[in-house]
N, C-alpha and C positions, 0 to 999 in steps of 0.2 A: 887232232889227228896229225900224226907225224908226216904222212905222205901228202897232206893238203898243199904244201908249198911246192911240191913237185909237179903239180898240174900245169903250172905256168912258170916260165923262166923270164924274168924281167931284166932288161938292160937299157941303157940310154945311148942314143946316137945323136949328139948335139942336144937340141931341146925336144927331141922326139923320144918317147918311151916305146921300146920295142918289146912286145910280149910274144914269146914263143910258146905255143900250146904243145905240151909234152905228150898228151895222150894220143894214141893212134886211133882210138875209137871214142868219140864223145857221144855216148848213147845213154848212159846211166843217169837217172835224175839227180842222184846225190852228187855225182861228179859235176854235172852241169850247174847245179846250185853253187857248189864250191867255186867253180871257175867264175860264175856270174858275180858272186860276192867279192872275189879278189879283184876282178876287173872294175867293179863299182867302187871299191876302196881306192884304186889307182885314180879313177876319174875324180872322186871326191877330194882327193889330196892335192889337186892341181887347180889353179885358177882358170887356165885355158888349156885343157888337155889336148895333147897331140900324141895320138896313139896309133901304133901299127901292130896288127895281129898277124903273126907268121904261122901259117897253116902247113908248113912243110912236113910235119910229122903226122898230120891228121889224114886218115884214110876214109873214115866214116863219121857221119854227124847226124844227130836226130833233129826233128823239127823243133823240139824244145830248145836245142842249142841255137837254132836260127832265131827263136824268140828272144833269147838272151842277147844275141847280137843286135837285134832291132832295138831293144830297150837300151843297150849300151850306146848305140848310135844316137838315139834320142837324147840321152843324158849329156853326151858330149856336145851335141849341137846346142842344147840349152845353155851351155857354158861357152859358146862361141868357139869350140874346139874343133879338131879334125880327127877323123878315124880312117885309117887305111888298112886294107887286107892284102896279103901277099902269099905267094907260093901255094895256091889252092889247087888241089888235085883235080884232074878232069872230071871225075864223077861228082865231086862236090860243086865244081864250077857249073856243071850242067844243072844242078838243083838251083843255084843262084839265078841262072838264066831262065829256067822254066817258071820260077816264082817271081821273076822280074826284079829280084833284089839286086841283080847286077847293075840296074839303073840307079839304085839308091846308094850302094856302097862304092867307094873308091878302091877298085881291085887292080893290083899291079902284078906282073909276072914274078918279080923277085923283091927281096927286102930293100935293096939299094934304090930301086925305082919307087917303092912305096914311101920310103923315108924322104926321098927327093921330092915327091909330089906333095907331101905334107909341109916340107920346109919352104917350098916355093911361094 
């Protein structure tokens, strides 16, 4: 699919890979699977992954997308890596807090703070 690469935008800040999620709504199962596969490939291609997911564009997210994040977090920890999340909208942040996922994930207000927390 030609639009598959547009679901995420990948850049590097030092030794941290920053992934900007492009979709405003991460609700569709096919899109979630594509995002999950692309993130898994990023993790698999690195010995010790240091990844920041930037949610600045995301306004809505399904529970399936949360499942992808949990799996991604597990894979990164298995490789002694680190995962940070940033720029999460208040409605999504509330879901992280209700589900207590905010206690598992390293969530920062902005990209610079997230990258800094992983590089530290």
